[in-house]
Structures are given as C-alpha cells and as structure tokens.
N, C-alpha and C positions, 0 to 999 in steps of 0.2 A: 578508305576512311570508313565505307559501311562494313567492311570485313570485320572490323574491331567489335561494332555492336551486334552482329551476327555471332561471333564468338563468344561474346559476353551472354549472347541469348541462349547459346548452346551448353555453358558451363555454369552460369550465374544460378543461383537459389531461386525456385518460382514460388515467389511470396502469394501470386494471386492465382489460385486454384479453381478458376473460373468453369463453370458446367452452363451449357445453355439449354433452353427448351426446346421439347423436340418439334411443337407444332406452332407457337406464337410466331408470325410472321408483320406483326402490326407494331410500330414504334412510335413513339413521340418525338417531334421535331421543333425547334424553336429557330425562327427565320427572321432576319433582319433586311429590312428593304429601305432605299435611298432613294428619295425624290430629288432629282438632279435639279430641279429648279428651286424648291425651297430647303435641299440641303437637310430635310428632316428625315429622322430615322424611325421608321413605324417595326415595332415586334409584334410578330404573329406565333402563337403555339399551334400545332397543327398534330394531329394524329394521320398518319400515313397507312392505308390500306394497302395490301399486296396488290391491287389491280392498279392504284395510282404510284407504286413506286419507281418505274420506270421514267414517267412521265415528270415526275417528282423531280430525280437525279438531275434531268434535263433540263430543267427550268430555269431560267435566269432573269425573267422579266413577268411582271404580272399586267392585269388589265388595268390598272391605273397608272401604266407608264413608270412604274418605280424598279430600280434594279437591284437583284439580288446581292448583297455584299457579304454575308455570312450565314451559315447554317450550323445549327448543331443537333446531333441525335443523342438524346437522353435513354440511357439503358439503366435499368435497377435490378439490383442481385437481392433476392430474396429466397424463401426455403427454409428448410431447418438450420442449415450452417450458413444461411446469407450467402451464395456464392453461386445461385443459379440464375444465368442472365434472362431477361424476360424476352429473348429473340432466339432464332434458330442460328445454328453455326452458320448456315448457308448463306442468309441473310446478311449477317455481321460480316463476313469475308465479302459480299459484294460491297458492302458501304465503304469498307477498307480499300478494298481495288480502287474503287471510285474516287476516294478522297486522298489516295495515295499513303497509305497508312500501314500497309503490311509490316514493315520494318519495326516501326513505331509500337504496334500492338504486340509484335513479340518481345520488343525490348522493355516494356513498361512493367512488364511481369517480373522483371528482374530486380528491382527495387521497391521499398515499401514507402520513402518519404524521399521527394525531392523533384527537380524538374531538370530537364535535357532538352537539348538543341540537335536535331539529327543532319547529317549532312544534306547539302541542296542536290536537288534534281535539275536537271537541265534538259530542254527539248526545244526544237525550232520556235515552238509556239509559246511557250511559257517556262518560269521557273517556280518551283517548288519545294519547299523545306518543310519537314515535321517536326514536332515538337511533343514530348512527353511529360506528364505530370502525374505524381501520386502524393496522397497524404492518406495513407491507411491506416483503419480499414475503410473508412467512410467514404472515400473520393477518390476518385483518378480520371485523367482525361489524355485523350490523342486527340492533335489537330494539325493541318496543314494549312499552310498560306501559299497560294497561288498568286503568282505575278506575271500576268500577261507580258509577252515582248510585242504585240502589235497593237494592242489597246489598252486602256484603262481599266477594262472590265477585272479588276481583282477579287477574289474572294477567298475567303477563310471559311473551311471545312472541318468539322470533328465529330468527336463521339466522346460522351461524357458518362462515368459510370459512378453510380451511388450505392450505397448499401442501403437498402430499404427505400420506400417512397417519401418517407420524411424528408430526408435530405434534399431529395431532388426537389420537392415541393418549396422547401427554403430559397432554393436558387430562382426555380423559376418565378417565384413571388417578387425577389429581388430585381430580376429580369426587368419584370413587368412595371413594377413602379419607378424605375429610374429613367429620366428624359436623358437618352444617350447622345453623344458628340459623334458625328459621322468619321469624324479623324480617327478617333479611339477605335469605333468600331471597324475601320478599314485596316487598321494596325494588326500585326503577326501576333502581338503579345496582348490582344483583347482579353483572350481566356486569362491571362496571367493577371490582369489588371481586376477582373471580376472576382478571381478567386481571392485574392489579396484583401480586396473590400469585404467580401462575406466573411473572411476569416476575422477581419480586424473587428466587423461587428460582432463576430461571436466571441471574441475576448472582452468587447465592451460587457455585453449581456452576460457572459459568466463572473466577471469581476462584481458586477452589481448583485448577483444571486448569491455569491458567496458571501460578500461583505454582510447583506443583510442576514443571512445565517450565523456570522460571526457575532454579530451585533445581539442576535435572541441568545446565543451562548454565553455571551459576555453579561445579559440582563440576568441571567441566571445564576451563574458563578459569580457575579460580583467582582472579578478581578480585570477591571477597567479602570477604576477608580477608587482612590482610599474611601473617600467620602462614601460611595456606594457599597464598599465593601464593609466600612465601619457601620453604617445604617443594616445592613443584612444581620452582622454578628451581635448588634443592639436587640433586633426584634427577634434573634434566636433562629433564625430561618437556616437550616442546612438540608440539602438535596440528599437523598437515597444514593448508594453505591450503584444501583441498577441505573438510575437517571446519568449520573457521571459518566458511567460507562459507553451510555447510548451517545451523549455529547461528544465525549473522547473518540468515539468512532466516526462520529459526523465531521469532528476536526480532522481527523486522519484522511477522508475522503474529499475535503476542502485541499488538503495539502496535496494530493494526488491530482486533483483536477487543473489546482495552480501550477505544476509541474508541466501540466498538459498546455496551458498557455506560453510556456517558455518554447515548447516545440512549436506551436503555431508562430510563435514569434519569429524562430529561425527560418521557417516555410515562408513567411511573408518578405522575409530579407532576401531570400533566394528568389522570390517571385520579382522583386522590385530590382534586382541586378538584371534579370532577364528583358525586364521593361526596358531600362537603360540601354542596354544592349541594342535590343531590338528597333529602338527610336533611332539609333543613329544607322543601322544596318538598312533599316527600310528606308531611309532617307537617301542613303547611298547607292541602293539597288534602283530606286526609280531614276534619280539623276542618271545611272548608267545606262540605263534601257529608255530615256526620254525620246530619244531621236526617233527609234522605233515604235515608240507606244503612240506617238502624235498627242503627246499630254498637252492639256490644257494648262493654261496659266494658273487658274483658279483649283489646280487639282489639290486635294485636301492632305495636310501633312499633320498627323496627330501626334508627332513627336513631340513638340513643345509642351502640348498639353499632359502627354504622359510622364515627361520631365517632372512637370510642375508638381504634377499629382504626386510621384514619386518623393518629391521633396517634403509634401505635406504629411504623406503616409508615416515617413521616417521620423519626423517630429512627434507622430501621434505614438508610435511605435515608442518612443522614449517614454512619452509619459504614461503608457500603459506598464512599461516594464519597472518604472518609478512605483506606481499604485500596486503591481502585482507582488513588489517586494515590501511594501508596506503591509499590505494584507497577509503575507506569509509571515512575516513576524507577528502579526497580532495572532495568528491561528497558532502559532508556535507557543506563543504565551498561553493560549488557553488550553493545548493540551498539555503544557506543562501543569497547569493549575489544577485541572482537572484529573491530573496523575497524582498528583501531592494530595488534592482533597480525597481520591480514592483512598492513597495510603493512611490518611489521617482516620477515614471513617474504620479502616481496617484495625488500625492501633486502638481506637476505641472501643471495636468489638471484641479485639483480643483482651483490652482490659476489663471489658463487661465478663469474659469468660473466666479470667484470673480472678475476678472477686468472686463468682458463682463457685469457682474451684476452693477458694478460701474459706468460702461457707461450707462448701460440702467439706474439707478438712475438720473446721471447726467442730460441725456434727458429729465427724467421725471419732473426733477427739473426747467429746461430750459422751459420746457410746460406750468409748473406750475408758472413760471414767465411772460411767455407769456399770461397766463389766468388773471393774477393778472394785467399787464398792460392793457387787453382789458377791466377788470373791472373798472381801474381806469379811463380811457378813457369814459366808460360809465357812471361813476360817475360824470365826468365832465359836460358832456351834458344832463345827466338825468332831470337837475332843470328846463333848459331850454326848452326839450321836455315837461315835466310836465307842465309849465306855458303856452305853445303853445297850449297842449291837454286840459289844463283847461279852457283857452280863448275862444275855441272853442265849449265848453258847452253852455247850456241855461240859467247857473247861472247869466249871465252877460246880462244886457242889452244895448247892445250897440247904439240903437236908441233912449232911452230915454233922454240922456242929449244934450248938443250942445257943440262945440268946443272939449276941452280934456277930458271932464268929462264923465265917466262912470256910468251908475245905475248900482247897485248891488242888487240881489236877497236876500232876508232876510234868505234864506236856506244854504248862503255861509258861513257864521259864525258855523252855526251846522258840517259843514265838517270838519274846522279845529278843532273842539273842540274833535270831533272822531281820527282823523287822528294822531294828534301830542301824545297824551296820549299811542296810540297802538302803535305807531313806538317806543317809549321810552321803553315801557315793553318787546318788541322783543329785543331789543339791551342789556337790564338787564338780559334776559334769557340767552342769547348768553354768556355774558362775565361771568355769574354764571357757565354754562356749561363748559367753558374753564377753570374757577377755580379748577371745581372739578376734571377735568382730571390731571391737572398739581399736584394738592394734592395725586393723587392716583400714580402717575410716583414718587413723592419724597417719598412716602410710600413705595413703592417697591425697590427704592435704598436703602433706611434705612434698610429694611429686609435684603436685600443682603449684606449689609454691615456688619451686627450684624451675620447672617451667617458665612461669611468668618471669623471673628475675632473668633466664636466660635470655628470653625474648627482648626484656628490657635491655638489657646491656650489649644485646646482638640483634637488632631488628630484622636483618636479612636471614637469621636464622632458620625461618619458618619455608624458603625458598630452597630449591634442590642446589644450590650452590651459593655461598656465601665467604665472608672472611674471616678468620681468626686474628687477632692483636694481643700481642703479649710480648714480655720482656725479651722473649727468647730469640724473635726475630727483629730485634731492634725497632719494634714499633709498628713494622710493616705488616699489612695484609696477607696472608696467606690462604693459598684455596682449599677448602675443605677437603680431607682425605675419605678416602670409603669408608673408614672406619667413624669418621665423625658423622656421615650419614647413616650409618647403623645405629650408632648411639641418639641420633636425632629422631630416626624412625621409632626405635624401642621407647623413647620420651612420647612421642606422638600416641603409640599403640597404648600405653600406661594410662595416658590421660584420657583417651577415648574410652577405654574399658571403665577409669574411676568414673566417667560421667554415666556410662551406662549403668553402673552400680548403685551410684547415688541415686539414679531416676528410679530403679527398682525398689531401694530403701525407702525413698520417698513415697512410691505407691505403697 
C-alpha cells in the first residue's frame, strides 16, 4: 500500500516548494498533558533549544505526574516568497523520523488542498498511522497517532506548517483558550477537529466583515430599498464615477472572498468525514488490543464526543452556506447597481459632450454666416472697386477727347472677350461639383435604406450564414450562397464607407 504513495510522491506535482533555514535549530511546540487523577488537560507552549531537543523527544511525563498525550511542532514559512521554513533540514528530518512522518512529509507536497490517511505501521510494541492535511497556501500539517500494544500510553505527534507567524498565532491563541476534553485530545483526529473549528470560525468572521462592507456600499448606492433610493433621488445625491468604480472593485473582492468560504466549507466537510471514520476505527483498534494493553475500565473514548461535534458542525455549515448565498446575492446586486450607475454617469457625460459639440457647431454656423455676410458685402462693393481699378489703368485715354467723352484703347474689347467666358466656365464647374456631391449623398442614403430594409426582412442577414425564403423554393429556407455573402459584404462596405464620409462631411 505504501508503494502507491511513494509513486505519487515521485510523479505528482510539487505544490509546496519549501526551503529551510541554514542555521535555525530552535522550534516552538505545543504539548498536551493529561492529569490521570482529574482527567484535566493542560496545554503548554515551549520553545525547544538544540541542547534540550533529545530530552524533549524522550519525555513522556512531567514533574507533576502528568502524562504527555499529544505534542505538535510549529514551523513558519517566511522569506520573500514565504516558503523558507524557520528550521534546518537536518532537525526537521530528525523530527519526521521520531514521529514516523517520513512518507507523510513527502506525500503532502503533492496536493494543495485535502486530507489523507496513510497506511498503518505495525511493530511488536505499537501501531502507528500517519495523516496529511493541506489547505494551501496558508496551512499544512502531518501527524501520526501511536497506539501502544502493551500499555495505554498512546500519543499523537505532528508538525504544523503555517505561512507567516500570523496564522500560527491564530491557532496558538485558539488552543490556549479552549478547555479541552481528554477524550478528544487522545483521538487520532484531534488536529482534524482543531482545523475544522478554526476554519468554521474564520468563515463566521469573514461573513460578518463582508456583510458590514456590503451595508456600507448599499448605504452609498441606495440600491437596497425603494424608499432609500427615492430619498437619495429627491435629495439629488449622486456619486462620482471614481467612487462607484472603487465600490465595484470592493464588491468584486467580496465575491472572491465568498468563493473562498465555499472552499473552506468543502475542506471542513472532508475533515468531518475523517473525524467520523477515525472515531470508529480508534474504538475498534483499542478493543482489538485491549488484552495486551491492560486497559482500564475507564479508558477514555472520545468517539461519541467527536460524533456529536460533527453533527453540530454540519448543522452550522448549513447555516453558513445559507448565509453565504444570501450575502453573495446582495453583493451581486450591488455590483450590478454600481455598473449601471457608472453607465448612467458615462451617458450623462456623453450628453454633456454632445451638448458642447452642438454649441460648437452653432458657433461655427454663426461664424459661417458672418463669413457669408462679409462675402455679400464684398460682392456689393466689388463691381465699384473693379471699375475704379479698371479706370485707373492705361486702357483709357482720358486726355484724348473733350468734355465727357473718353478715348478707349483698342485692347479693351479683348479683355472682356477673355474675362466673361472664363468667369462662366468657373461658375459652371462649381455647380457641376456641387451636383455630384448631392448625387453621392442621395446614393448613400438610398443604400442605407435598402440595407435597413434587408435587415428588417431577414434578421439573420448580418451573420455569416442565413436563410433566404422565396416563392422559387416553395417558401422553404435555403442556405446563402457564396454570391450572397459577397453581395452582403459589399453592402456592409458601402454602409461603412458612407458612415465615414458622412462623418467627414459633418466635420
């Protein structure tokens, strides 16, 4: 059975690229001590120095007569990439060897989320089974439960990896403030119980935090009650686009975090299944080894307590799932509300731009009218100016005659023979050019009307393939031919070029 895990270790992806400190040999450990008389469980957190390590590994009782029932080493991943374990590789290998976690340590690198039970190890003195748990990237754990064949001195030992000291501190505070039942602490599923409790508590805290944030967004947008929205409209209150974008980003972040609660819920369910399985298997193992263990009649059994806790946890998970769904719907409403509000603000901005453009067009039209007025005034005075300039030339001989008579140069008639036809040709070319522009505009307008009519009669004509109905095929649809596609493409080209030319003319 162990070969399967070794194969997966060699062939699976390495999700946890852990590095080790080159010099650090000190580690932090949590120990659970059982008072055999009162059955009270005491929790101690100890920093183990290199000189104390060997004695600490061999220690099973203390000076108060208490028995060690569980101990867990805490290792934190720090560094720039948060993957450097604060312990040397050699010391970690020693711990894995003493705790029976060599295979578990190699195997847990191959998955990022889940929990697994590894094959049981059996010797003449004890039976031991290892477990691996991952909830990447913040938490992972490997532990083993050792069941003695000759006594009731059972012990659970493990190593817990956390990303950063903050996660580690959260679990240490949780462990310190809970009055632990000795039956649960003796169970092989104690860490599964601990992780499920903390994850469930994190879901509650996250839901409360997100709900508070959603209420703040709802208070700003007013999209949570008709009366509140109407009140804001009457007050003329409106948020700037920048504020709406920020709230939309915040709501999107809430959606991502709520998706994370679903992942936590799935993880809790896996842990609860492991707890139920281990509750029955631990009971069966103790009964199987009862004769050799010289077990006492009052030997603790944490199975019933674990089973009861699993039932409570599942009920709570249902409530949390319902609340998560409700919050998710409220978040989606606010995302839609902020999106539509941003669109409305953009529309209003576009209307303002259009109004300003209209004003610019009006002023341009007024300037053009002023230019026409100037041109008209110029045309009124141009003949007189022309005659004055003409009379000042040498074509007139003012000294040749007497009285009011004027002598005319013979080349004066040649001037009019050239000027009058040239002026007529210029006006003719001008009117021809104006007529051509008008015909082009009329043609583009006609093409747009035909295109609009085609799309109205055949809604699918804008796609690459459509059906044409007609009397020639009995009213049945036929697939468009290549020529139909070419014709449609030409219609689109003419329409596009028409829009571009219209835009140029408008400018």
